[in-house]
KOLKOL-577661 format. One line per field, with one value per residue: residue number from 1; residue in three letters; chain; x, z, y of N, C-alpha, C, O in turn. Coordinates in steps of 0.001 Angstrom, whole numbers, always signed. Each point is the difference from the previous one (the first is absolute). Example, Ala and Ser with C-alpha at 12.3 -4.5 7.8 and 13.67 -1.06 7.14 Angstrom:
2
n = 1, 2 .
res = Ala, Ser .
chain = A, A .
n_east = +13190, -1386 .
n_up = +7800, -1385 .
n_north = -5690, +1069 .
ca_east = -890, +820 .
ca_up = +0, +60 .
ca_north = +1190, +1190 .
c_east = +900, -770 .
c_up = +0, +730 .
c_north = +1200, +1090 .
o_east = +1036, +509 .
o_up = +665, +169 .
o_north = -19, +1108 .
***
This chain:
114
n = 1, 2, 3, 4, 5, 6, 7, 8, 9, 10, 11, 12, 13, 14, 15, 16, 17, 18, 19, 20, 21, 22, 23, 24, 25, 26, 27, 28, 29, 30, 31, 32, 33, 34, 35, 36, 37, 38, 39, 40, 41, 42, 43, 44, 45, 46, 47, 48, 49, 50, 51, 52, 53, 54, 55, 56, 57, 58, 59, 60, 61, 62, 63, 64, 65, 66, 67, 68, 69, 70, 71, 72, 73, 74, 75, 76, 77, 78, 79, 80, 81, 82, 83, 84, 85, 86, 87, 88, 89, 90, 91, 92, 93, 94, 95, 96, 97, 98, 99, 100, 101, 102, 103, 104, 105, 106, 107, 108, 109, 110, 111, 112, 113, 114 .
res = Met, Gly, Gln, Asp, Thr, Thr, His, Asn, Asn, Phe, Tyr, Ser, Trp, Val, Arg, Tyr, Phe, Cys, Ser, Asp, Gln, Gln, Gly, Val, Arg, Trp, Tyr, Ile, Gly, Asp, Gly, Tyr, Asn, Ser, Gly, Cys, Arg, Leu, Glu, Ala, Leu, Leu, Ala, Met, Trp, Leu, Ser, Lys, Phe, Leu, Phe, Tyr, Asp, Phe, Pro, Gly, Asp, Leu, Met, Gln, Gly, Arg, Phe, Phe, Pro, Leu, Ala, Ile, Lys, Ile, Ala, Lys, Gly, Lys, Arg, Tyr, Pro, Leu, Ala, Ser, Leu, Phe, Leu, Gly, Cys, Leu, Tyr, His, Leu, Leu, Asp, Leu, Ile, His, Asp, Asp, Glu, Leu, Lys, Arg, Gly, Gly, His, Tyr, Leu, Val, Asp, Ser, His, Val, Met, Thr, Ser, Phe .
chain = A, A, A, A, A, A, A, A, A, A, A, A, A, A, A, A, A, A, A, A, A, A, A, A, A, A, A, A, A, A, A, A, A, A, A, A, A, A, A, A, A, A, A, A, A, A, A, A, A, A, A, A, A, A, A, A, A, A, A, A, A, A, A, A, A, A, A, A, A, A, A, A, A, A, A, A, A, A, A, A, A, A, A, A, A, A, A, A, A, A, A, A, A, A, A, A, A, A, A, A, A, A, A, A, A, A, A, A, A, A, A, A, A, A .
n_east = +115353, -1005, -474, -283, -272, +760, +1629, +1592, -937, -71, +775, +2213, +962, -275, +1349, +2026, +520, +163, +565, -1282, +898, -1758, +983, -1503, +1561, -1381, +2166, -910, +636, +1764, +409, -1468, +419, +950, -1847, +335, -2127, -557, +656, -1355, -1880, +142, +134, -1948, -1305, +617, -536, -2096, -598, +790, -71, -1426, -401, +2114, -1600, -927, +1034, +1634, -420, -868, +1438, +980, -1511, +1233, +2222, +700, +451, +1989, +1829, +432, +1025, +2189, +41, +1636, +415, -976, +1767, -1855, -1122, +1230, -49, -1728, -150, +1196, -948, -1509, +712, +644, -1557, -693, +1325, -317, -1712, +249, +1078, -1267, -1217, +1114, +236, -1891, +267, -854, +2116, +618, -1087, -580, +829, -1658, +1755, -1983, +1853, -2138, +559, -2077 .
n_up = +155291, -582, +2169, -876, -525, -1953, +617, +308, -1860, +1531, -885, -244, +1833, +487, -1029, +924, +1870, -740, +324, -1800, +505, -976, +431, -1433, -1477, +996, +412, -635, +2125, -1004, +1282, -1458, -2069, +586, +854, -1337, -458, +709, -1157, -1727, +387, +295, -1885, -1042, +693, -590, -2065, -168, +711, -1097, -1986, +910, -2197, +330, -1344, +497, -1902, +1515, -1804, +1931, -1715, +668, -1136, -1859, +259, +111, -1919, -849, +826, -727, -1985, +460, +204, -1515, +2059, -744, +1368, -1217, +1580, +1055, -1094, +346, +1886, -3, -1042, +1059, +1537, -884, -589, +1657, +370, -1376, +502, +1585, -608, -1062, +1328, +797, -1354, -29, +1717, -970, -617, +727, -1919, +1972, -2074, +1484, -565, +824, -898, +353, +975, +206 .
n_north = +109842, +1910, +257, -2059, +2163, -785, -1387, +1508, +851, +1643, +1906, +296, +851, +2167, +1460, +72, +1152, +2086, +2138, -362, +1973, -997, +1962, -814, -622, -1478, +403, -1950, +394, +946, +1774, +901, -662, +1945, +903, +1757, -616, -2067, -1780, -503, -1164, -2214, -1218, -413, -1690, -2072, -717, -760, -2032, -1766, -983, +1466, +85, +580, +701, +1967, +495, -252, -1266, -712, +78, +1866, +1239, -122, +203, +2113, +1056, -554, +1001, +2069, +187, -211, +2248, +186, -734, +1886, +91, -374, -1104, -1549, -1967, -1409, -1194, -1888, -1744, -1276, -1461, -1943, -1521, -1326, -1777, -1751, -1357, -1561, -1871, -1530, -1327, -1776, -1770, -1166, -1380, -1807, -440, -2014, +303, -867, -162, -334, -1280, -608, -919, +504, -1909, +743 .
ca_east = -1285, -969, -992, -1247, -1027, -1303, -944, -22, -620, -1258, -1056, +137, -239, -1449, -563, +301, -620, -1415, -762, +461, -1085, +288, -1201, -1013, -101, +1027, +461, +775, +1421, +577, +391, -1146, -190, +1326, +104, +845, -501, +159, +1418, +270, -583, +818, +1285, -237, -289, +1265, +853, -560, -444, +809, +1432, +111, +1356, -17, -1239, -1105, -1069, +500, -58, +1283, +69, +534, -1093, -773, -1, -831, -1392, -377, -176, -1224, -1120, -146, -540, +989, -328, +1091, -504, +237, -721, +950, +667, -950, -99, +1265, -49, -972, +574, +1086, -619, -555, +1144, +402, -991, +232, +1231, -310, -791, +883, +896, -747, -229, -1313, -44, -488, -860, +683, -944, +541, -813, +481, -744, -179, -1383, -169 .
ca_up = -389, +1092, +3, -683, +1014, -638, +412, +1435, +793, +576, -1001, -876, +822, +162, -1321, -371, +878, +279, -1181, -706, -638, -1329, -313, +1040, +330, +838, -478, +975, -323, -440, +1148, +897, +291, +135, +1214, +1009, +211, +1404, +190, -683, +824, +1210, -372, -253, +1293, +736, -663, -8, +1282, +1161, -221, -1138, -348, -1126, -294, +757, -796, -631, +751, +538, -145, +1192, +905, -525, +908, +1164, -451, -207, +1328, +588, -744, +431, +1355, +1027, +615, +408, +691, -908, +430, +478, -1181, -645, +820, -140, -1300, +124, +849, -754, -962, +753, +377, -1179, -172, +1065, -332, -1114, +505, +806, -912, -663, +995, -140, -1125, -1198, +204, -226, -434, +484, -256, +574, -598, +950, +244, +1318 .
ca_north = +494, -57, -1062, +342, +214, +182, -1032, -257, +1059, -462, +67, -1157, -1187, -124, -302, -1378, -990, +259, +404, +1188, +733, +529, +764, -157, -1427, -593, -1292, -777, -10, -1274, -818, -173, -1427, -607, -791, +653, +1357, +373, +289, +1265, +1056, +142, +594, +1413, +628, +99, +989, +1349, +515, -377, +170, +901, +386, +925, +697, -568, -598, -1223, -1245, -427, -1451, -653, -344, -1121, -1162, +306, -13, -1402, -608, +545, -581, -1396, -40, +345, +1288, +876, +1200, +1120, +1205, +1005, +563, +898, +1211, +714, +669, +1084, +1061, +631, +908, +1129, +839, +767, +1061, +976, +723, +905, +1120, +847, +720, +1081, +1046, +598, +933, -669, -1151, -1265, -1022, -1255, -1194, -1238, -1108, -1072, -380, -613 .
c_east = -971, -1006, -1284, -1112, -1384, -1023, -9, -470, -1382, -1129, +41, -314, -1504, -655, +222, -796, -1489, -747, +568, -1209, +483, -1263, -981, -154, +1172, +329, +793, +1446, +506, +353, -1123, -185, +1318, +139, +875, -440, +161, +1451, +372, -544, +839, +1357, -155, -240, +1279, +889, -502, -245, +865, +1471, +238, +1447, -106, +646, -1193, -1085, +433, -158, +1413, +31, +498, -1089, -833, +47, -865, -1474, -493, -241, -1281, -1223, -245, -461, +992, -310, +1262, -602, +298, -676, +965, +766, -910, -125, +1285, +66, -938, +567, +1141, -564, -611, +1104, +484, -965, +220, +1241, -223, -763, +854, +930, -690, -347, -1349, -142, -593, -906, +792, -1067, +596, -978, +678, -858, -71, -1473, -55, -1136 .
c_up = +1156, -175, -676, +1026, -609, +479, +1497, +802, +425, -1026, -926, +732, +156, -1329, -376, +833, +242, -1266, -567, -644, -1334, -480, +1142, +441, +859, -532, +1100, -454, -367, +1162, +954, +419, +229, +1245, +1071, +245, +1447, +290, -646, +805, +1254, -301, -262, +1313, +821, -591, +177, +1393, +1193, -170, -1186, -180, -1175, -1204, +574, -811, -697, +936, +447, +0, +1235, +984, -493, +921, +1240, -372, -195, +1339, +668, -687, +399, +1443, +1110, +532, +445, +695, -819, +438, +453, -1159, -725, +790, -72, -1302, +56, +818, -710, -1014, +699, +486, -1175, -265, +1026, -287, -1137, +479, +852, -883, -659, +958, -131, -1171, -1261, +397, -346, -318, +347, -258, +672, -572, +993, +96, +1343, -30 .
c_north = -182, -1115, +480, +93, +152, -1020, -256, +1205, -481, -22, -1213, -1297, -237, -350, -1458, -1001, +226, +348, +1282, +655, +546, +693, -117, -1450, -440, -1388, -685, -31, -1384, -920, -311, -1451, -724, -864, +636, +1447, +462, +366, +1337, +1177, +246, +630, +1493, +750, +173, +1084, +1419, +556, -367, +302, +914, +447, +961, -657, -759, -661, -1289, -1198, -364, -1531, -721, -410, -1173, -1219, +223, -38, -1434, -680, +494, -602, -1452, -116, +297, +1385, +731, +1217, +1255, +1293, +1084, +637, +988, +1299, +815, +775, +1196, +1155, +717, +1001, +1217, +936, +843, +1151, +1099, +832, +997, +1219, +944, +821, +1176, +1131, +701, +949, -609, -1155, -1256, -1044, -1350, -1127, -1192, -1110, -1141, -352, -702, -997 .
o_east = +89, -173, -382, -319, -925, -1200, -777, +253, -521, -823, -1029, -581, -471, -904, -881, -567, -682, -566, +824, -902, +1020, -967, +320, -807, +1111, -893, +745, +284, -633, -54, +233, -277, +81, +944, +192, +819, +328, +265, +785, +672, +266, +483, +857, +521, +217, +611, +793, +186, -30, +622, +768, +755, -1055, +1054, -31, -951, -601, +135, +968, -668, -273, +269, -930, -1046, -683, -812, -1146, -966, -719, -980, -1131, -208, -379, -322, +946, -1085, +996, +265, -195, +331, +446, +22, -53, +475, +338, -111, +150, +507, +87, -183, +345, +425, -29, -12, +508, +270, -186, +261, +629, -268, -131, -1062, -530, +158, +591, -817, +1025, -1211, +1211, -1216, +990, -854, +967, -301 .
o_up = +740, -1084, +140, +663, +686, -103, +460, +1202, -552, +8, -255, -575, -169, -44, -594, -545, +455, -659, +620, -494, -71, -394, +1139, +883, -123, -407, +738, -1182, +328, -147, +1076, +1170, -185, +94, +1068, +311, +249, +669, +554, +139, +359, +771, +387, +196, +606, +735, +150, +224, +1011, +882, -904, +962, -625, +166, -10, +589, -998, +1217, -736, +811, +173, +937, +690, +254, +444, +765, +327, +148, +615, +667, -57, +492, +1171, -770, +520, -373, +246, -580, -318, +50, -451, -580, -28, -30, -479, -402, +137, -127, -510, +20, +177, -344, -340, +173, +44, -437, -38, +287, -250, -442, +415, -185, -849, +1064, -1076, +856, -561, +162, -125, +191, +228, -429, +429, +1017 .
o_north = -980, -557, +1161, -987, +437, +254, -837, +84, -969, -915, -626, -920, -1125, -835, -621, -948, -917, -871, +673, -677, +687, -652, +339, -289, +516, -744, +645, -198, -1003, -1221, -551, -264, -1214, -784, -583, +865, +1160, +998, +769, +1022, +1147, +830, +794, +1098, +1050, +775, +929, +1196, +701, +591, -328, +135, +104, -616, -1231, -514, -397, +122, +193, -642, -1188, -752, -419, -598, -922, -520, -309, -750, -788, -332, -481, -1110, +32, +904, -590, +447, +681, +1052, +1173, +1184, +1055, +1086, +1229, +1135, +1083, +1158, +1214, +1115, +1116, +1217, +1168, +1103, +1183, +1219, +1120, +1118, +1216, +1168, +1029, +1117, +1152, +595, +716, -598, -88, -340, -389, +153, -184, -16, -695, +775, -630, -624 .
***
């Protein structure tokens, strides 16, 4: 049987550790006071922006030990990994545009922040 992915997608992760909107009101998530919000944020950042994998909207548990070490102050040279991820996504956009040959509009999105 497949793995249950209802609680390890990014939306559920943010709702649990930060807040949730129900109607027009915002509520603090159940994990807000858990003491591991920084580790949760780092694990999500590593899963989504540095070591993205398919399906791209799921938390990757294998990054939890790295997130814990970073939260404790250990430093790693992650800038090159981030740039590599960004360049890879830009290459995919370029390839899509070349395949279309100017005949179709290619809607491209790169999720990143500087």
